[in-house]
C-alpha positions as CSV (number, residue, x, y, z in Angstrom):
1,M,23.7,24.4,39.3
2,E,25.2,27.7,38.1
3,L,27.5,26.1,35.5
4,A,28.3,22.6,34.1
5,V,30.5,21.0,31.5
6,I,28.7,18.3,29.5
7,K,29.8,16.0,26.7
8,T,27.7,15.2,23.6
9,G,28.4,14.5,20.0
10,G,32.1,14.1,20.7
11,K,32.4,17.7,22.0
12,Q,32.4,19.4,25.4
13,Y,30.2,22.4,26.2
14,I,30.1,24.8,29.1
15,V,26.4,25.3,29.9
16,S,24.2,27.3,32.4
17,P,20.5,27.4,32.9
18,G,18.5,29.3,30.3
19,Q,21.3,29.0,27.7
20,K,20.5,28.1,24.1
21,L,23.0,25.7,22.5
22,R,23.5,24.1,19.0
23,V,24.7,20.6,19.4
24,E,25.2,17.7,16.9
25,K,21.9,16.0,15.8
26,L,20.1,14.2,18.6
27,K,17.0,12.0,18.5
28,G,13.8,13.6,19.7
29,E,10.9,15.8,18.7
30,E,10.7,19.6,18.9
31,G,9.3,20.5,22.3
32,G,10.6,17.3,23.8
33,K,13.0,16.8,26.7
34,I,16.5,15.4,26.6
35,V,18.8,14.5,29.5
36,F,22.6,14.9,29.3
37,D,24.1,12.4,31.7
38,E,27.8,12.7,30.7
39,V,28.6,15.6,33.1
40,L,32.3,16.3,33.6
41,L,32.1,19.3,36.0
42,V,29.4,21.0,38.1
43,L,29.8,24.5,39.8
44,A,27.1,25.2,42.4
45,G,27.9,28.4,44.4
46,D,31.4,27.9,45.7
47,K,31.3,24.1,45.5
48,V,33.0,22.5,42.5
49,Q,32.6,18.8,41.6
50,V,35.0,17.3,39.0
51,G,34.3,13.9,37.5
52,Q,36.7,11.0,36.8
53,P,35.8,11.3,33.9
54,F,32.0,11.8,34.7
55,I,30.2,12.7,37.8
56,K,28.0,9.8,39.0
57,G,24.3,10.7,39.2
58,A,24.7,14.2,37.7
59,K,22.3,15.1,35.0
60,V,21.6,18.2,32.9
61,N,18.0,18.6,31.6
62,A,17.3,20.4,28.3
63,K,14.3,21.2,26.0
64,I,14.6,20.6,22.3
65,L,13.7,23.9,20.5
66,K,14.5,23.0,16.9
67,Q,15.8,20.2,14.6
68,D,17.3,21.9,11.6
69,K,20.2,22.1,9.2
70,A,23.1,24.6,9.2
71,D,23.8,26.9,6.2
72,K,25.2,25.3,3.1
73,V,28.9,24.9,2.8
74,I,30.3,24.6,-0.8
75,I,33.1,22.1,-1.4
76,F,35.0,22.8,-4.6
77,K,37.9,20.6,-5.7
78,Y,39.9,21.5,-8.8
79,K,43.0,20.1,-10.4
80,S,44.7,22.3,-13.0
81,K,45.7,20.8,-16.4
82,K,43.6,17.6,-15.7
83,R,40.1,18.9,-16.6
84,E,39.0,17.8,-13.2
85,K,36.6,19.7,-11.0
86,V,34.0,18.7,-8.4
87,K,31.5,20.9,-6.8
88,R,29.4,19.7,-3.8
89,G,27.3,21.3,-1.1
90,H,26.8,20.1,2.5
91,R,24.3,21.1,5.2
92,Q,25.1,19.7,8.6
93,P,22.1,18.8,10.7
94,Y,21.9,20.1,14.3
95,T,19.6,20.3,17.3
96,L,19.0,23.6,19.1
97,V,18.4,23.0,22.9
98,E,17.7,25.2,25.8
99,I,19.3,24.2,29.2
100,E,16.7,24.1,32.0
101,A,17.2,25.2,35.5
102,E,17.0,22.6,38.3
103,K,13.8,22.5,40.3
């Protein structure tokens, strides 16, 4: 596999072996393994496989590097002449994974 398109967390990612990727929060411990089985496309040399919508039996293995939260985003709502203001912060959780090469 040189390149693959996987689906996780409602998003699609183009991945290749050795690539580090931030995806939506996934279950698992740091240092653990995870398998993405929703593979939409695989490019191996000059051979291309396209799924309808997924390729049967295709899997992409990854190692979980970190479970963390993104930087804080400030949400501030204000309505003039109404004495109304709301300030909130949000930190989105994510999982940092490294795509492993096939063996």
